[in-house]
C-alpha positions as CSV (number, residue, x, y, z in Angstrom):
1,M,0.4,-0.2,-0.1
2,A,1.2,2.8,-0.7
3,A,2.3,6.1,1.7
4,D,1.7,9.6,1.3
5,V,2.9,11.9,3.3
6,L,1.4,12.3,6.2
7,S,2.9,8.7,6.7
8,L,6.4,8.9,5.4
9,F,7.2,11.9,7.8
10,N,4.4,9.9,10.9
11,I,2.7,13.3,10.9
12,E,0.1,13.3,13.7
13,L,-3.2,14.7,12.9
14,T,-5.7,16.2,15.3
15,E,-8.7,18.1,14.9
16,K,-9.8,21.2,16.9
17,P,-12.8,23.1,17.7
18,K,-14.4,24.7,14.8
19,G,-12.6,23.0,12.8
20,N,-9.1,23.5,13.2
21,F,-6.5,21.5,12.5
22,T,-3.1,20.5,14.3
23,A,-0.2,18.6,12.8
24,S,2.4,17.0,14.8
25,L,5.6,14.8,14.3
26,T,8.8,14.5,16.2
27,V,12.0,15.4,14.4
28,R,14.5,11.7,13.6
29,E,17.5,11.4,12.1
30,P,16.4,10.5,8.4
31,L,14.4,13.9,8.7
32,L,17.7,16.1,8.9
33,N,19.8,18.3,6.4
34,A,23.7,18.8,6.4
35,Y,23.3,20.0,9.4
36,K,22.3,18.1,11.5
37,I,19.0,19.8,12.3
38,T,15.2,19.5,11.3
39,H,15.4,20.1,7.4
40,G,13.6,23.2,6.5
41,G,11.6,20.9,4.0
42,V,9.6,19.8,6.8
43,H,8.3,22.9,8.0
44,I,6.7,23.1,5.0
45,C,5.1,19.3,5.3
46,V,4.1,19.4,8.7
47,C,2.5,23.6,8.1
48,N,0.8,22.2,4.4
49,A,-0.2,18.8,6.4
50,A,-2.6,21.5,9.1
51,M,-3.3,23.8,6.6
52,Q,-5.2,21.3,3.9
53,A,-7.1,19.1,6.8
54,A,-8.7,22.2,7.5
55,V,-9.7,22.8,4.3
56,G,-9.9,19.2,3.0
57,S,-10.0,18.1,-0.4
58,E,-12.0,19.7,-1.8
59,A,-10.2,22.9,-2.3
60,A,-6.7,22.3,-4.0
61,Q,-3.7,24.4,-2.9
62,I,-2.6,27.7,-5.2
63,G,-0.1,29.1,-3.4
64,F,1.9,28.6,-0.3
65,T,4.6,31.7,1.5
66,I,6.7,30.0,4.4
67,D,8.7,31.9,6.5
68,Y,11.7,30.7,8.8
69,Y,12.2,32.1,12.5
70,G,14.7,29.4,14.0
71,K,16.2,25.9,14.0
72,V,15.2,22.7,15.2
73,P,17.6,20.1,16.6
74,L,17.0,16.0,16.8
75,G,14.4,15.1,18.8
76,E,12.4,18.2,19.4
77,R,8.5,18.2,19.1
78,L,6.9,20.5,16.2
79,K,3.4,21.1,16.0
80,A,1.2,23.7,13.8
81,A,-2.1,25.0,14.4
82,A,-3.9,25.8,11.3
83,H,-7.1,28.1,10.4
84,I,-9.9,29.1,8.2
85,V,-8.8,32.9,8.0
86,K,-11.5,33.2,5.5
87,N,-13.9,31.0,4.1
88,G,-14.7,31.7,0.4
89,R,-17.0,31.0,-2.3
90,T,-13.9,30.7,-4.6
91,C,-10.7,30.6,-2.7
92,V,-10.0,29.2,1.4
93,F,-7.1,31.6,2.7
94,V,-5.9,29.4,5.9
95,Q,-2.6,30.5,8.5
96,A,-0.2,28.4,10.1
97,S,2.0,28.4,13.1
98,L,4.5,26.0,13.6
99,W,5.7,25.6,17.2
100,C,8.9,23.7,18.6
101,Q,8.3,23.7,22.6
102,E,7.3,27.8,23.4
103,R,9.2,28.8,20.1
104,L,7.4,30.4,16.9
105,V,9.7,28.9,14.3
106,A,8.3,29.4,11.2
107,Q,3.8,31.0,10.3
108,A,3.1,29.9,7.2
109,T,0.0,31.0,5.2
110,A,-1.6,29.2,1.6
111,V,-4.7,29.8,-0.8
112,F,-7.0,26.8,-1.8
113,L,-9.5,26.9,-5.4
114,R,-12.1,25.5,-4.4
115,R,-11.7,22.3,-7.6
116,Q,-16.0,23.2,-8.5
117,A,-14.5,26.6,-9.6
118,K,-10.9,25.6,-10.7
119,S,-12.0,23.3,-14.8
120,A,-9.4,25.9,-16.2
121,R,-6.5,24.6,-14.4
122,E,-7.8,21.1,-15.2
123,T,-6.3,21.0,-18.9
124,P,-2.5,22.8,-18.9
125,V,-1.6,24.7,-22.6
126,L,1.5,25.7,-22.7
127,C,2.1,28.7,-24.0
128,A,4.6,31.0,-25.6
129,H,6.3,32.8,-22.6
130,Q,5.8,28.5,-21.0
131,E,8.7,27.1,-23.6
132,R,11.2,24.5,-22.2
133,P,13.5,26.5,-20.9
134,K,17.6,26.2,-21.9
135,A,17.9,24.4,-18.7
136,L,15.7,21.1,-19.2
137,I,17.2,21.0,-22.8
138,A,20.3,20.6,-21.6
139,L,19.9,18.1,-19.3
140,D,18.0,16.0,-21.7
141,K,21.2,16.1,-24.1
142,N,23.0,15.4,-20.9
143,Q,25.2,19.0,-20.9
144,V,25.0,19.1,-17.7
145,D,27.7,17.9,-14.0
146,E,26.3,15.8,-12.0
147,R,26.0,16.8,-7.9
148,W,25.1,14.3,-4.7
149,N,24.3,15.6,-1.8
150,A,25.2,13.2,0.3
151,D,24.5,14.8,3.9
152,D,21.4,15.8,3.4
153,A,19.4,12.8,4.7
154,L,16.5,13.8,4.3
155,L,17.0,13.6,0.3
156,V,18.7,10.1,0.8
157,K,16.8,8.9,2.7
158,L,13.7,9.4,1.8
159,F,13.0,10.8,-2.3
160,N,16.2,8.1,-2.8
161,Q,14.3,5.4,-3.9
162,Y,12.4,7.3,-6.7
163,Q,16.0,7.9,-8.4
164,H,17.1,11.7,-6.8
165,R,19.4,13.2,-9.6
166,E,21.2,17.1,-9.0
167,T,22.6,18.1,-11.7
168,V,24.0,22.0,-13.1
169,S,23.4,22.9,-16.3
170,R,26.3,23.9,-18.6
171,V,24.7,26.1,-20.9
172,T,22.9,28.5,-17.8
173,G,24.1,27.5,-14.7
174,E,20.8,26.7,-12.8
175,V,20.6,24.0,-10.8
176,C,18.4,21.4,-11.2
177,V,16.9,18.4,-9.3
178,S,14.6,15.8,-10.7
179,Y,12.5,13.4,-8.9
180,K,10.9,10.3,-10.4
181,T,7.6,9.7,-8.4
182,D,4.8,7.4,-7.6
183,E,1.6,6.9,-6.0
184,A,3.4,7.4,-2.8
185,F,3.2,10.7,-2.9
186,V,-1.0,10.7,-3.7
187,G,-2.7,13.2,-1.2
188,A,-6.3,11.4,-0.1
189,D,-7.7,14.0,-3.3
190,G,-5.9,11.2,-5.5
191,F,-3.2,14.3,-6.9
192,L,0.0,14.5,-5.7
193,D,0.6,16.3,-2.2
194,H,2.3,20.0,-3.0
195,S,4.2,19.8,0.0
196,L,6.5,17.1,-1.8
197,C,6.8,20.3,-5.5
198,G,7.7,22.7,-2.4
199,V,10.5,20.6,-0.5
200,L,12.0,19.9,-4.0
201,I,11.7,23.3,-5.6
202,D,13.0,24.6,-1.8
203,N,16.5,22.5,-2.3
204,A,16.9,23.8,-5.3
205,M,16.9,27.4,-5.2
206,G,19.1,26.8,-2.1
207,L,21.5,24.3,-3.9
208,A,21.7,27.6,-5.9
209,C,23.0,29.9,-3.8
210,V,25.4,27.3,-2.2
211,S,27.4,26.5,-5.6
212,Q,27.4,30.5,-6.4
213,T,27.2,32.2,-3.3
214,G,27.7,30.2,-0.4
215,R,24.5,30.4,1.7
216,A,22.6,28.8,2.6
217,L,19.7,30.2,5.8
218,S,16.3,30.0,4.2
219,V,14.5,33.3,5.5
220,R,11.6,33.1,2.5
221,L,9.4,30.9,0.4
222,S,7.0,31.3,-1.7
223,M,5.0,28.7,-4.0
224,Q,2.7,29.6,-6.9
225,V,0.8,25.7,-8.1
226,F,-0.9,26.4,-11.2
227,E,-2.1,22.5,-11.6
228,D,-2.8,19.4,-9.9
229,I,-0.7,16.7,-10.6
230,R,-1.2,13.1,-10.6
231,P,2.1,10.4,-10.6
232,P,3.1,8.5,-12.3
233,V,5.8,11.7,-13.4
234,V,9.2,13.2,-13.3
235,L,9.5,16.6,-11.4
236,T,12.4,18.4,-12.6
237,C,12.7,21.9,-10.9
238,L,15.4,24.7,-11.9
239,G,16.6,27.0,-8.9
240,K,18.0,29.4,-10.1
241,L,20.1,32.8,-8.5
242,E,18.7,35.8,-9.1
243,R,20.8,38.9,-7.7
244,D,22.9,38.5,-5.0
245,L,22.8,42.0,-2.9
246,G,25.6,41.1,0.3
247,P,23.6,39.8,3.4
248,L,20.3,38.1,1.0
249,A,20.6,36.3,-2.2
250,F,17.0,36.5,-3.7
251,C,15.7,33.0,-6.1
252,S,13.4,32.2,-8.8
253,G,12.5,28.2,-9.0
254,T,9.3,26.1,-11.9
255,V,8.6,22.9,-11.3
256,W,8.3,20.5,-14.5
257,A,6.2,17.3,-14.4
258,D,7.3,15.7,-17.9
259,D,6.9,18.5,-20.1
260,R,4.8,21.0,-18.7
261,P,5.8,24.0,-16.0
262,V,3.5,23.4,-13.1
263,A,4.7,25.6,-10.7
264,T,6.8,28.7,-9.9
265,C,8.6,29.9,-6.6
266,E,11.3,33.2,-5.0
267,G,13.2,32.4,-2.2
268,I,15.1,34.6,-0.1
269,F,18.5,33.2,1.6
270,A,20.8,34.6,3.6
271,W,23.6,33.8,4.8
272,A,25.6,31.0,6.0
273,Q,27.6,32.4,8.7
274,S,24.7,34.6,9.9
275,D,23.5,33.8,13.1
276,K,21.6,30.0,13.5
277,E,19.9,30.4,16.5
278,D,17.6,33.0,14.3
279,Y,17.0,31.2,11.3
280,Q,16.5,27.7,10.2
281,V,19.4,26.5,7.8
282,F,19.3,24.0,5.7
283,N,20.0,23.0,1.4
284,V,23.8,22.9,2.7
285,G,25.6,19.8,0.4
286,N,29.3,19.3,-0.3
287,L,29.0,20.8,-4.3
């Protein structure tokens, strides 16, 4: 039987009064990054689990933003509390706060589109501005250099079974993170859990920072999803450094499912030498 994100990460859901939900987990070794603290993708999955439960399976996530406030070490308990801010006829707006004991370590917001209002998302059409990017063409032609983040326990132990591959395009310099997914990440609605897109594109942008600026402290991630994804599918995430402003680096990313774009992302990263008590540290590999 296929395991979804909840069982893969051992996330526990609890329903609270007025339709609110909490999602919690205990940080295990496979959820750590190269710095031996909780991978930032785990924050995404826990917050997303609570927010999706609050909304239900009849709404599809189209936007997600998370701000990181602190690190979480091995053995700690993470708990996300989610509540609906506005329940509209077309969109549902949700917020989640992520706690480690008495510390607030992240906050997330999400927008969900009711499925009866999303017929335009059922059959995506590639437009001129969505043509296959040069970095993916280079990947097709194997004009890339292989990279492998062997110290990142989350990616190695959880995702390696799905043919994880990390490369850097010789044509554009973008980082490409590819995974062949199957029904293991399907949610209750029958589509790929969008948490996976968040984890992968965040990792691609983080690796782009590491390879070009030496930064790997994630400050903010914002993702927009414009198509539901049905596995099996190969997800390819492109991470690109857009601008280096000294203490901060700004990155962009896109997620492709086979031959079509399904999500875009923006990320802000800080110096790896910054105060590690104030920022979540992840996505650092041996490049």
